[in-house]
N, C-alpha and C positions, 0 to 999 in steps of 0.2 A: 574589624568587624563593626558595620553600620548599627547605629542605635535602634531596636525594636519599637519601644514605646516613647515615640517621639512626641514631644510636646508636652511629656510628663516630668515634672521635677522630682528631686529628692524630696520625700514628704518630710515635712517639719512641723514641730509642735508649735502652734500659735495660740492655743488656750479656748476655753469654752466661750468665748466671745465671737469668735473667728466664724465669718459665712464663707471661707475660702473650702469648696469641696476636696481640694488636695491637701489638706492640713489636717494634723491631729488636734482636737479639743481636748482630749483629757491624757492621752498616751503621752508624757514626759519622760523618755528613757532615764536620764538622770536624776528625776525628781525621787528624794528619800522618802520611804514609807515605812515605819517601825524599823528603821534600822538599816534597810537595804535599798538599792535604787529598782526603781519600775522596771528595769530591764533586767535585775537579778531576778525579782520577783516572777516577772513573767517573760521567760523565755520560749519566744513564739516561734511557731514553724510552718512552711508553706507545705501541703500537701501535693506532692507531685503530680498525683492522679488527677485530682480534681482542677488545679489550677492550669495546669501544663498540658492536660489530656482531654478534660471533659469539654465537649463541644456545644451541650444544650440537647442532644439526642435525648430522647425519652421513648417510650412504648407506642405513642402515637405520632411520633414525627421525626424527621430528620435534623441534623443540628444545625444550629442558627449562628454558632459562633466561630470563626475561623482561629485556628489554634495551630496554623502550618507556618506562623513566625518567620515568613520569607520562604521557608525549604519548597523547592520545586513540586516534592511528590510527598504526600502523606504516608506512614507507615514504612519509611525508610530509615537507613542510617543518617542520611543527611538530616532528615526530619528530627531522629533523636537527638543530634548536635544541635539544631535548631532549638529545640527545648531546653535544653542546657543553658544556651546563651540567653535567652529569655528569662529563664528561670532566676539565673544570676543578676541578669539587670534589674528584674523586678524586685529581688530580696534586696540589693544595693539600695535601691529606689525607696524602699520600706523601711530599712534599719533591721530587717529580720534575720537573723544568724542562725537558724536552723532550717532543715527540710527533712520530709520524710518520703519514704518511696515503697513501692512494691517493684518486685524485680522486671516486671512486663510494662511498668509504667515507663520504664528507662529506654526499653530498646524493643522493634517489632519481634515477637515469639516465631520462631520457625518450628515446624513439625519436628525436626531433628534438634534435640536438647544440647548437644555439642556445638552446632552452629549458634544457638540462642547463647550458650554461656560464652563463645568467643566475641560475639557482640556485647556482651555485658563487660566483658574485659576490656575491652575497646572503648565502651563508653565512661566506664569509671575511671578510666585513664585521665579522659577528656574531664571529667569533672574534677579530679584531683588537680588537674592543670589549672581549673577555674577557680578553684577553691585558695590559690595560691597569692598572698598578698591581700587577704580578705579575713573578716572575721567569721566567715559562714562555714558551719559543720554540719554533720548528718545527727539529727537526734534520735531516729531509730529506723531500721528497714526492717523489711516483711517479703514474705512470698507471695504472690497470688496463686492461691490453690482452690479457686472458687470460678474462675471465669472460663477455663478451658474444658471444653465438653468431657475429657476424661475423668474431670471431677463431679460427675453428674451425680454420682453416688457418696459423695464425701471425699476427703483425702488421707487423714489419719484414720476415719472413720469407713474408708471403702472397703468394697466386697472384694477386691481385685488385688493381689499380692504386687503385681505387677504397676498398678497405680500407685501402690503405697511406696514404691522404690522409685518412682518418679517424684512424689511428694517429698522424700527424704534427699532427694538431689536439688531439688530445688531450694530447700531448706539450708543444703549445705552450701549451695551458691549464695544464696542471699545473706547466711552469716560471713561468708569470707567477703563479700562487697561491704556489709556493715562496718565489719573491722577494719577493712582498708580505707573507708571513708571516716572513720574515727567516730561511729556511732555509739551513743550513750546507751541505746536500749535494741532489743528485738521482740517485735509482737507477733502473737499468734492470734488472728482472728479467724475463727471459726465458720467462715462463709457458709460452706456446706456439711459441716460437721454436725449433723443433727439427722432427723429423719420425717418422713412425710405420714407414715402409717407404722404402727407397731406391727402389723400383720407381716412384713417382711424383714423385721429387724431384731437384730441381736444387740440390745442396749449395752451388756455388759462387755461383750466380746469388741465392740467398737470404743467403747470408753476406756478399754485396758489397751487398745492399739493407739490411740490418740497420746494416752500416758506416754506409751512406749517411745512413741517418735519424739515426743518433747524431753524425754529423758536422754535418747541419744542427741539431741539438738544441743541440750546443755552441757553433756559430756564434749562433743564436738567445738561447740563455741568457747570451753573454757581450754580445750587443747590449744587452739589458735591464737589465744592471748584477748578473748573478749571477756572484760571484767565488769559489763554493766549488768543491768537486770533485764530478765526475759519477762515480757506482759503477755496477760491474757485481756482481750478487749470483749466485755461481754455483751452479747445481745441475744435477746430472746427468741426471735423468730426471723423471716426475710432474710435470706432466700427459702430456708426451708421451713416446714411449718412449726416445729420446735428443735430449738438448737440446744445442744448439750452446755453451752456458757450462758445460760439464760440470764443471769444477773450477777452481780458482785459475790452474792451469798453463795450461790451455785458453785461458781468459779472457785472461789476459795475453799470451799469443801473438797471439791474434787481435787485441787492442789494437794490439800493435806491427806486424802485418802491415798494418794499415789506418791507421796514424799518429795513433793514439787515445790513445797512452800517456802524452803529456803532461797531459791533462785529466781521466784516470779513474783511479780506485783501485779496489780490492775492498771490497764490503761482505760479510764472511763470515759466513755462518750456521751453528752448530752443527750442527745436524740434517741441513743439505745436505752437510756434509762427509763424515758417517758414512754417507749415501746414496752419495757417490761411492767409497767404501771406504777413507776417509782418517780420520785423527783430526782433530778440529777442531785441536790444536797444529800439525799438519803445515800444513793449509791456512792457518793464521797465519803460520807460519814462511815458506812460498812468497811470500805477498804481501809480507812484511816484507823478505826478502832483494831482491827486486826492486823495492823502493820503494813498493809499491803497498797497503801496509796501512792502509785509510781507516776503516772503521766495522765494526759488529759488530752480527748478529742475536743477541740471546742467547735461546738457548734449548736444549733437548737431545731426543733421539730416545728411542724406547723400543726397547731393544736386541733384544725378542722379536719386532719387528714390521719390517716391511720398507719403510714408508712414512713419509712426512713428519708425525710426530704432534704437533709442536710444543709438547711439555712445558714447564713452567715448570723451569729449570735447578736441579738440587738436588746433582750430582754434584761436590763439593768438589774432588776430584782433578782433574778435568777443568776446573774454573774455574780452580785454581790454575796449572795448565800453561798455560792460556790467557793468564792475567794475567802470567805468567813471558815469554811472548812479547810482550805489548803493553809490558810495561816494559823489556825489552831494547831494542824498537823505537823508544823515547822517546816512547809514547802513540799515540793515535789523532786523525785531524782529524775525525772525526766523534764517534760515541759509542756507547752500550749499549741498542739497541733490543730492547724483549722483545716479541719476535715470538713469543709462547706465550700459550696459553688454556687456561683451566680445564678438567677433565675434564668429561665430559656430566653424571656425578652429582654435580658440586661446583657446585651452581646456585643459590646465593645471593649477596648482595652482599658478606656478610663473606669468601666465597671469592675472590671478585675482589680484595679485599686482601690474603688470604692468600698467594696466587700471587705476587704482587710482593713481599711480604715475604720469601718462600722465595727468590725469583729474587735480589734486591737483598742480603739478607744471603750468599746463595752466593758472590756474586762478590765482596763485601767481604770475606769469609774468604779466598777466593783470593787477592786482593790482598794481605792482610796475609802470608799464606803463600810468595806468590811473591817479595815483597821478602825474607821471612827466608831463602829459597833463595838469592837473590843476594847476601846480605849474609854467609851463611854462607860461599859462595864454593867450596866443594867440587866442585861440578858445572861450574864455570866454570874452576877449577884442572884437574880431569880432562881436560876437553877441550883446554885449551892444551897439557898435556902430551902427549896423543895425538897432537896434530901436530907435535910439537917438531922433529923430523927435518928439517922443511921450514925452519927458523930457522940451518940452517946455510948454507954459502956456495953449495952447489949448489941447495939447496931453494930459496933467495932468487932465485937466478936463474930458476929453473923458474917461480916465482911471478910473477917480472916478464916472462916471456916472452923471455928473454935465453939460450937454450938450443937444441940442435936435436936431432932423434933421433939422429944419428950421434954427438954427444957423448954422450948418455945411454947408447946401446948400448954405447960404448966404456967406460965405467963400470961397467955390469952384467958386461961381461968382465972387467974388474979385480977385481970383488967376486967373480965365479965362482958363488958359492952366497949366496943372501940369507938374512937373520934372518927370524925370526918377527916378523911387525909389531907384536906386542903384543895383550894382551886387552884387550877392550872394556869388561869390567866392569860388564855389564849390571844383572846382579843388586846388585851393590854399590850402583849408582847408584838403584836403584828403593829401595833400603833408607835411601839417604841422604834421599828424599824423603819417605818412611814417618817417618823420625825427625824431621823438621822438621814434617811435617802433624799428626802425634800427640804432640808433646813438651808 
């Protein structure tokens, strides 16, 4: 097989002073941070759909990026295999050990699901052959149940029992592929699991059907030997006006309501967090404190635009605070999937590598700085002191659930006038972060 990315070498770590655009400045895979190597802290993954499929098309124009990878015709099994060849060469040159996929990223979808499934069998056999002799593995798989017109009214939330059956069939096959390729997780992203108007929607009916589909997926996955986590990837809107997995808190409440919380965790995407009106750090913290921080889609949005732009992450402040949450939570069961794409005018093979180098360096620097913040101790120390009044006898009784309203009311009457609870010192703490980031 001929080299696809000709002239692009294996990307090596050269340090912050390097001016080589095809070198890592901060991502040193063997560098030890807080007892683990960067490679262990940061299991990076390539998103098949963006990196190997997205060609720069948008609602205003056709594609600008050639993603044929030498195939004579796009949208064929020849092209599907060319994407596999390109993906594995790409991952090897970057030292990336994981990939993520939707079913229809891998092969062209046929109107007959049996034909599509046969193609998936063929391409997954080809991927397995490519995996031999490498460290490359599947991070997670999923089924695209939002692109095909039959899913116009949702998949699990559809009004059509026939469409519901097709959704179940796609999930079954995608789970088969995930297990076959050794995937660590399986993701549900509710691309059209929501509504445009409540005038034609039975919300309770739809959410119950979504939960039933997920329960069947868990039962089937466990029956074929899938031992990993199932994930929900929250997103508040787009493509529907309101999606049922609005944010982490909403998704966690849904999982608990329907008894799915033992098998599911969150796959948090940075850009989806901001669309929900939250920070990336907030969504990670909500997931972590509920024991459901599983995996991350590492990207960022454009603060000037109100939609899901899937930029490669470049904001070191956000990456630092994200890694602060990950480190404090003890790490991920999943990894860091670059659900990110080059901008439409960045249309060369070199640009594909520049995007990943940017993202990997951004999170590596975020890891370094998050570890320094933890080791610095001032943030943790301030938070501990801020809640120190609950370390007294009464505070401990409150925390243990061993007091009553009557007892607390009597204490308030004894105090008569309460004291100022103390400054939050936000500006001071932000200056602490800056002092660590820019020292």
